[in-house]
Each structure stands twice: as C-alpha cells, then as structure tokens.
ChimeraX commands (.cxc) that place a marker at each C-alpha (Angstrom):
marker #1 position 131.03,21.60,54.68 radius 0.5
marker #1 position 133.28,19.41,57.23 radius 0.5
marker #1 position 131.45,17.93,60.26 radius 0.5
marker #1 position 132.56,20.00,63.17 radius 0.5
marker #1 position 134.10,17.83,65.88 radius 0.5
marker #1 position 131.67,18.02,69.28 radius 0.5
marker #1 position 132.55,20.95,71.98 radius 0.5
marker #1 position 130.22,22.27,74.25 radius 0.5
marker #1 position 127.80,24.19,72.45 radius 0.5
marker #1 position 127.65,27.63,72.64 radius 0.5
marker #1 position 124.02,29.26,74.29 radius 0.5
marker #1 position 123.43,32.61,71.82 radius 0.5
marker #1 position 121.53,35.16,72.86 radius 0.5
marker #1 position 119.62,38.15,70.70 radius 0.5
marker #1 position 117.53,40.58,72.11 radius 0.5
marker #1 position 115.40,43.32,70.52 radius 0.5
marker #1 position 112.10,44.98,70.58 radius 0.5
marker #1 position 108.43,43.74,69.77 radius 0.5
marker #1 position 106.02,46.04,67.64 radius 0.5
marker #1 position 105.07,47.91,71.01 radius 0.5
marker #1 position 109.27,48.92,71.49 radius 0.5
marker #1 position 109.28,46.55,74.42 radius 0.5
marker #1 position 112.64,45.11,74.57 radius 0.5
marker #1 position 113.00,41.63,74.69 radius 0.5
marker #1 position 114.75,38.30,73.97 radius 0.5
marker #1 position 114.13,37.35,70.36 radius 0.5
marker #1 position 116.56,34.04,70.23 radius 0.5
marker #1 position 117.69,31.89,73.08 radius 0.5
marker #1 position 119.16,28.77,71.78 radius 0.5
marker #1 position 122.59,27.14,70.75 radius 0.5
marker #1 position 124.37,28.47,67.98 radius 0.5
marker #1 position 123.94,25.36,65.16 radius 0.5
marker #1 position 126.09,27.42,62.44 radius 0.5
marker #1 position 129.61,25.97,62.57 radius 0.5
marker #1 position 131.86,24.54,60.14 radius 0.5
marker #1 position 136.06,23.29,60.09 radius 0.5
marker #1 position 138.65,22.36,58.13 radius 0.5
marker #1 position 138.69,19.04,59.15 radius 0.5
marker #1 position 141.44,18.94,61.41 radius 0.5
marker #1 position 139.28,19.47,64.42 radius 0.5
marker #1 position 138.71,23.37,64.18 radius 0.5
marker #1 position 135.42,24.59,64.52 radius 0.5
marker #1 position 134.41,27.94,64.03 radius 0.5
marker #1 position 130.34,28.67,64.90 radius 0.5
marker #1 position 129.18,32.13,63.49 radius 0.5
marker #1 position 127.17,33.92,66.09 radius 0.5
marker #1 position 126.61,36.91,64.24 radius 0.5
marker #1 position 127.08,39.26,61.15 radius 0.5
marker #1 position 126.25,43.01,59.62 radius 0.5
marker #1 position 126.09,43.68,56.65 radius 0.5
marker #1 position 127.04,47.65,57.19 radius 0.5
marker #1 position 127.93,49.99,59.63 radius 0.5
marker #1 position 125.67,51.74,61.29 radius 0.5
marker #1 position 123.87,48.46,61.86 radius 0.5
marker #1 position 120.33,47.94,61.51 radius 0.5
marker #1 position 118.07,46.65,64.25 radius 0.5
marker #1 position 114.76,47.48,62.72 radius 0.5
marker #1 position 112.03,46.97,65.76 radius 0.5
marker #1 position 109.62,43.56,65.19 radius 0.5
marker #1 position 110.03,40.24,66.44 radius 0.5
marker #1 position 110.70,38.81,63.01 radius 0.5
marker #1 position 114.32,39.25,62.25 radius 0.5
marker #1 position 116.86,37.59,60.10 radius 0.5
marker #1 position 119.06,35.26,62.20 radius 0.5
marker #1 position 122.26,36.75,60.99 radius 0.5
marker #1 position 124.31,34.10,62.38 radius 0.5
marker #1 position 122.85,31.46,59.92 radius 0.5
marker #1 position 124.44,33.12,56.95 radius 0.5
marker #1 position 127.48,31.40,55.44 radius 0.5
marker #1 position 130.28,33.61,55.45 radius 0.5
marker #1 position 134.38,32.96,54.90 radius 0.5
marker #1 position 136.54,34.92,57.28 radius 0.5
marker #1 position 136.48,38.09,56.00 radius 0.5
marker #1 position 132.98,40.35,57.16 radius 0.5
marker #1 position 130.44,41.38,54.64 radius 0.5
marker #1 position 132.06,44.72,52.91 radius 0.5
marker #1 position 131.44,47.53,55.46 radius 0.5
marker #1 position 129.84,44.99,57.90 radius 0.5
marker #1 position 131.12,42.80,60.99 radius 0.5
marker #1 position 131.41,39.20,61.69 radius 0.5
marker #1 position 131.24,37.44,65.57 radius 0.5
marker #1 position 132.51,33.86,65.83 radius 0.5
marker #1 position 133.12,31.37,68.57 radius 0.5
marker #1 position 136.36,29.09,67.20 radius 0.5
marker #1 position 137.65,26.08,69.05 radius 0.5
marker #1 position 141.20,25.46,68.60 radius 0.5
marker #1 position 142.30,21.70,69.69 radius 0.5
marker #1 position 145.25,21.05,70.90 radius 0.5
marker #1 position 148.44,21.09,68.21 radius 0.5
marker #1 position 146.31,22.44,65.73 radius 0.5
marker #1 position 147.63,25.08,63.48 radius 0.5
marker #1 position 145.58,27.75,61.13 radius 0.5
marker #1 position 147.34,28.92,57.76 radius 0.5
marker #1 position 148.89,32.30,57.76 radius 0.5
marker #1 position 146.67,34.91,56.72 radius 0.5
marker #1 position 145.22,38.38,56.98 radius 0.5
marker #1 position 142.10,40.20,56.28 radius 0.5
marker #1 position 141.06,43.67,56.04 radius 0.5
marker #1 position 139.94,44.52,59.25 radius 0.5
marker #1 position 140.11,45.47,62.81 radius 0.5
marker #1 position 139.45,42.28,64.87 radius 0.5
marker #1 position 138.76,42.03,68.65 radius 0.5
marker #1 position 140.12,38.91,69.91 radius 0.5
marker #1 position 138.99,37.26,73.36 radius 0.5
marker #1 position 140.30,34.24,74.79 radius 0.5
marker #1 position 137.78,32.69,76.57 radius 0.5
marker #1 position 139.10,28.92,77.46 radius 0.5
marker #1 position 142.82,28.17,77.39 radius 0.5
marker #1 position 145.59,29.49,75.41 radius 0.5
marker #1 position 146.77,30.30,71.84 radius 0.5
marker #1 position 149.52,31.58,70.36 radius 0.5
marker #1 position 149.56,34.13,67.31 radius 0.5
marker #1 position 152.14,33.68,65.06 radius 0.5
marker #1 position 153.38,36.69,62.68 radius 0.5
marker #1 position 155.81,37.43,60.30 radius 0.5
marker #1 position 158.58,37.54,62.88 radius 0.5
marker #1 position 157.21,37.10,66.42 radius 0.5
marker #1 position 154.57,35.45,68.04 radius 0.5
marker #1 position 152.13,36.39,70.91 radius 0.5
marker #1 position 150.68,34.30,73.82 radius 0.5
marker #1 position 147.08,34.78,74.68 radius 0.5
marker #1 position 145.57,33.17,77.96 radius 0.5
marker #1 position 142.13,32.74,79.05 radius 0.5
marker #1 position 140.87,36.28,79.97 radius 0.5
marker #1 position 143.50,37.97,77.03 radius 0.5
marker #1 position 141.99,40.44,75.15 radius 0.5
marker #1 position 144.03,41.57,71.98 radius 0.5
marker #1 position 142.70,44.40,68.92 radius 0.5
marker #1 position 144.86,42.95,65.98 radius 0.5
marker #1 position 144.76,45.78,63.18 radius 0.5
marker #1 position 145.06,43.94,59.84 radius 0.5
marker #1 position 148.16,42.18,60.75 radius 0.5
marker #1 position 149.57,38.69,58.51 radius 0.5
marker #1 position 149.00,35.72,60.96 radius 0.5
marker #1 position 148.18,32.13,61.89 radius 0.5
marker #1 position 146.66,30.94,65.08 radius 0.5
marker #1 position 148.73,27.80,66.95 radius 0.5
marker #1 position 147.61,25.79,70.05 radius 0.5
marker #1 position 150.96,24.71,71.60 radius 0.5
marker #1 position 148.89,23.66,74.82 radius 0.5
marker #1 position 147.58,20.32,75.42 radius 0.5
marker #1 position 143.90,21.66,76.15 radius 0.5
marker #1 position 141.44,22.74,73.43 radius 0.5
marker #1 position 141.22,27.00,73.37 radius 0.5
marker #1 position 138.09,28.78,72.83 radius 0.5
marker #1 position 139.11,32.15,71.24 radius 0.5
marker #1 position 135.80,34.69,70.43 radius 0.5
marker #1 position 136.44,37.02,67.37 radius 0.5
marker #1 position 134.34,40.36,65.93 radius 0.5
marker #1 position 136.23,41.37,62.93 radius 0.5
marker #1 position 134.96,44.70,61.69 radius 0.5
marker #1 position 135.54,45.61,57.67 radius 0.5
marker #1 position 138.29,48.18,57.29 radius 0.5
marker #1 position 140.11,50.22,54.94 radius 0.5
marker #1 position 142.53,48.23,52.54 radius 0.5
marker #1 position 146.08,48.81,53.35 radius 0.5
marker #1 position 147.52,47.89,50.24 radius 0.5
marker #1 position 149.88,44.84,51.08 radius 0.5
marker #1 position 150.27,41.20,50.69 radius 0.5
marker #1 position 147.43,38.79,49.83 radius 0.5
marker #1 position 144.44,39.67,52.35 radius 0.5
marker #1 position 141.66,37.13,52.34 radius 0.5
marker #1 position 138.67,38.93,50.97 radius 0.5
marker #1 position 135.00,38.08,51.39 radius 0.5
marker #1 position 133.49,34.26,50.98 radius 0.5
marker #1 position 136.88,32.88,49.91 radius 0.5
marker #1 position 138.34,31.70,52.93 radius 0.5
marker #1 position 137.15,29.05,55.60 radius 0.5
marker #1 position 137.21,29.94,59.54 radius 0.5
marker link #1:1,2 radius 0.2
marker link #1:2,3 radius 0.2
marker link #1:3,4 radius 0.2
marker link #1:4,5 radius 0.2
marker link #1:5,6 radius 0.2
marker link #1:6,7 radius 0.2
marker link #1:7,8 radius 0.2
marker link #1:8,9 radius 0.2
marker link #1:9,10 radius 0.2
marker link #1:10,11 radius 0.2
marker link #1:11,12 radius 0.2
marker link #1:12,13 radius 0.2
marker link #1:13,14 radius 0.2
marker link #1:14,15 radius 0.2
marker link #1:15,16 radius 0.2
marker link #1:16,17 radius 0.2
marker link #1:17,18 radius 0.2
marker link #1:18,19 radius 0.2
marker link #1:19,20 radius 0.2
marker link #1:20,21 radius 0.2
marker link #1:21,22 radius 0.2
marker link #1:22,23 radius 0.2
marker link #1:23,24 radius 0.2
marker link #1:24,25 radius 0.2
marker link #1:25,26 radius 0.2
marker link #1:26,27 radius 0.2
marker link #1:27,28 radius 0.2
marker link #1:28,29 radius 0.2
marker link #1:29,30 radius 0.2
marker link #1:30,31 radius 0.2
marker link #1:31,32 radius 0.2
marker link #1:32,33 radius 0.2
marker link #1:33,34 radius 0.2
marker link #1:34,35 radius 0.2
marker link #1:35,36 radius 0.2
marker link #1:36,37 radius 0.2
marker link #1:37,38 radius 0.2
marker link #1:38,39 radius 0.2
marker link #1:39,40 radius 0.2
marker link #1:40,41 radius 0.2
marker link #1:41,42 radius 0.2
marker link #1:42,43 radius 0.2
marker link #1:43,44 radius 0.2
marker link #1:44,45 radius 0.2
marker link #1:45,46 radius 0.2
marker link #1:46,47 radius 0.2
marker link #1:47,48 radius 0.2
marker link #1:48,49 radius 0.2
marker link #1:49,50 radius 0.2
marker link #1:50,51 radius 0.2
marker link #1:51,52 radius 0.2
marker link #1:52,53 radius 0.2
marker link #1:53,54 radius 0.2
marker link #1:54,55 radius 0.2
marker link #1:55,56 radius 0.2
marker link #1:56,57 radius 0.2
marker link #1:57,58 radius 0.2
marker link #1:58,59 radius 0.2
marker link #1:59,60 radius 0.2
marker link #1:60,61 radius 0.2
marker link #1:61,62 radius 0.2
marker link #1:62,63 radius 0.2
marker link #1:63,64 radius 0.2
marker link #1:64,65 radius 0.2
marker link #1:65,66 radius 0.2
marker link #1:66,67 radius 0.2
marker link #1:67,68 radius 0.2
marker link #1:68,69 radius 0.2
marker link #1:69,70 radius 0.2
marker link #1:70,71 radius 0.2
marker link #1:71,72 radius 0.2
marker link #1:72,73 radius 0.2
marker link #1:73,74 radius 0.2
marker link #1:74,75 radius 0.2
marker link #1:75,76 radius 0.2
marker link #1:76,77 radius 0.2
marker link #1:77,78 radius 0.2
marker link #1:78,79 radius 0.2
marker link #1:79,80 radius 0.2
marker link #1:80,81 radius 0.2
marker link #1:81,82 radius 0.2
marker link #1:82,83 radius 0.2
marker link #1:83,84 radius 0.2
marker link #1:84,85 radius 0.2
marker link #1:85,86 radius 0.2
marker link #1:86,87 radius 0.2
marker link #1:87,88 radius 0.2
marker link #1:88,89 radius 0.2
marker link #1:89,90 radius 0.2
marker link #1:90,91 radius 0.2
marker link #1:91,92 radius 0.2
marker link #1:92,93 radius 0.2
marker link #1:93,94 radius 0.2
marker link #1:94,95 radius 0.2
marker link #1:95,96 radius 0.2
marker link #1:96,97 radius 0.2
marker link #1:97,98 radius 0.2
marker link #1:98,99 radius 0.2
marker link #1:99,100 radius 0.2
marker link #1:100,101 radius 0.2
marker link #1:101,102 radius 0.2
marker link #1:102,103 radius 0.2
marker link #1:103,104 radius 0.2
marker link #1:104,105 radius 0.2
marker link #1:105,106 radius 0.2
marker link #1:106,107 radius 0.2
marker link #1:107,108 radius 0.2
marker link #1:108,109 radius 0.2
marker link #1:109,110 radius 0.2
marker link #1:110,111 radius 0.2
marker link #1:111,112 radius 0.2
marker link #1:112,113 radius 0.2
marker link #1:113,114 radius 0.2
marker link #1:114,115 radius 0.2
marker link #1:115,116 radius 0.2
marker link #1:116,117 radius 0.2
marker link #1:117,118 radius 0.2
marker link #1:118,119 radius 0.2
marker link #1:119,120 radius 0.2
marker link #1:120,121 radius 0.2
marker link #1:121,122 radius 0.2
marker link #1:122,123 radius 0.2
marker link #1:123,124 radius 0.2
marker link #1:124,125 radius 0.2
marker link #1:125,126 radius 0.2
marker link #1:126,127 radius 0.2
marker link #1:127,128 radius 0.2
marker link #1:128,129 radius 0.2
marker link #1:129,130 radius 0.2
marker link #1:130,131 radius 0.2
marker link #1:131,132 radius 0.2
marker link #1:132,133 radius 0.2
marker link #1:133,134 radius 0.2
marker link #1:134,135 radius 0.2
marker link #1:135,136 radius 0.2
marker link #1:136,137 radius 0.2
marker link #1:137,138 radius 0.2
marker link #1:138,139 radius 0.2
marker link #1:139,140 radius 0.2
marker link #1:140,141 radius 0.2
marker link #1:141,142 radius 0.2
marker link #1:142,143 radius 0.2
marker link #1:143,144 radius 0.2
marker link #1:144,145 radius 0.2
marker link #1:145,146 radius 0.2
marker link #1:146,147 radius 0.2
marker link #1:147,148 radius 0.2
marker link #1:148,149 radius 0.2
marker link #1:149,150 radius 0.2
marker link #1:150,151 radius 0.2
marker link #1:151,152 radius 0.2
marker link #1:152,153 radius 0.2
marker link #1:153,154 radius 0.2
marker link #1:154,155 radius 0.2
marker link #1:155,156 radius 0.2
marker link #1:156,157 radius 0.2
marker link #1:157,158 radius 0.2
marker link #1:158,159 radius 0.2
marker link #1:159,160 radius 0.2
marker link #1:160,161 radius 0.2
marker link #1:161,162 radius 0.2
marker link #1:162,163 radius 0.2
marker link #1:163,164 radius 0.2
marker link #1:164,165 radius 0.2
marker link #1:165,166 radius 0.2
marker link #1:166,167 radius 0.2
marker link #1:167,168 radius 0.2
marker link #1:168,169 radius 0.2
view
C-alpha cells in the first residue's frame, strides 16, 4: 500500500442501536482506511456491505466495514462507499466496473473521459454511472474530492471489467 498524501481528514459518523434498541452514534472519528497508487490520488473507504439487503443488526459491537481492504469493485451483491481525492493534473486508468455508481462532487471539478466523449462535473454535481468505460481526469489546478457509492450490478457482458479485489482505487 502506498502512503497517501496529506488531505483534510474525512469525519466518519456511523449510527446504530444499543441492545435496548435506542438509536445512537457508534463511531465518530476520521476515516483512516486510505490508500493510493502513488500519483497523489487518495482513496478513503468509508463503508462497504456484503449483500443487499444489507445487514444492520442491533448492538454496539459492530464490524467496521470501512476497515476492509477492497479493490475498485464492491463485494459480490454488496456496495462500496469511498471518497477519492484527485490532485491537480492526475489521470486515472481507463476502467469499467460491473456496478451502478452514484458519484457526488464534494469539492473542485473533475472530468470523466469515456470511450469517445467527456463530461465535466463541478462541486455539487451528481452522476449516475451505469457500468461505462471511463477515466477520471483532474484538468484543473486544484484538488477535486469526489464521493462514490458503487453497488454491484448484473454483468453487461462487454469489455474487461475490474472485478473484486483486483484493482486499486
């Protein structure tokens, strides 16, 4: 795992219920499961699920599903929620996952290059990405921070998707 570059920490608050079914905060601390490929890009896993519907049992002793080591894709039938910091000038590899992705630009702007088109997303923009081949490119002179929720989807039967734990960020 490459050492990520310094970025403002992401406060992660996880709720649940105590044994008496009273709603409460179970975790409230910076998310620390960060990694990057060495080009300044930093991916911080916030949470994941192993299946749909997800499990959220009662009790204060929970597995920290944000501490897992995952690749780009979520577990089969599960989900992956990460926040990725893209420094100015960074270009990710062209890739595709067998997922439906909810993408929210928190800070800055980022381009998504696809096979023969580009879309620019700015702070506050949201995208629903449905298994498309793409690359993330920060063509600005400032960092972009983007939240991604990837939900496992049925295979499209095209190209060479990133599967399971085989890819970084």
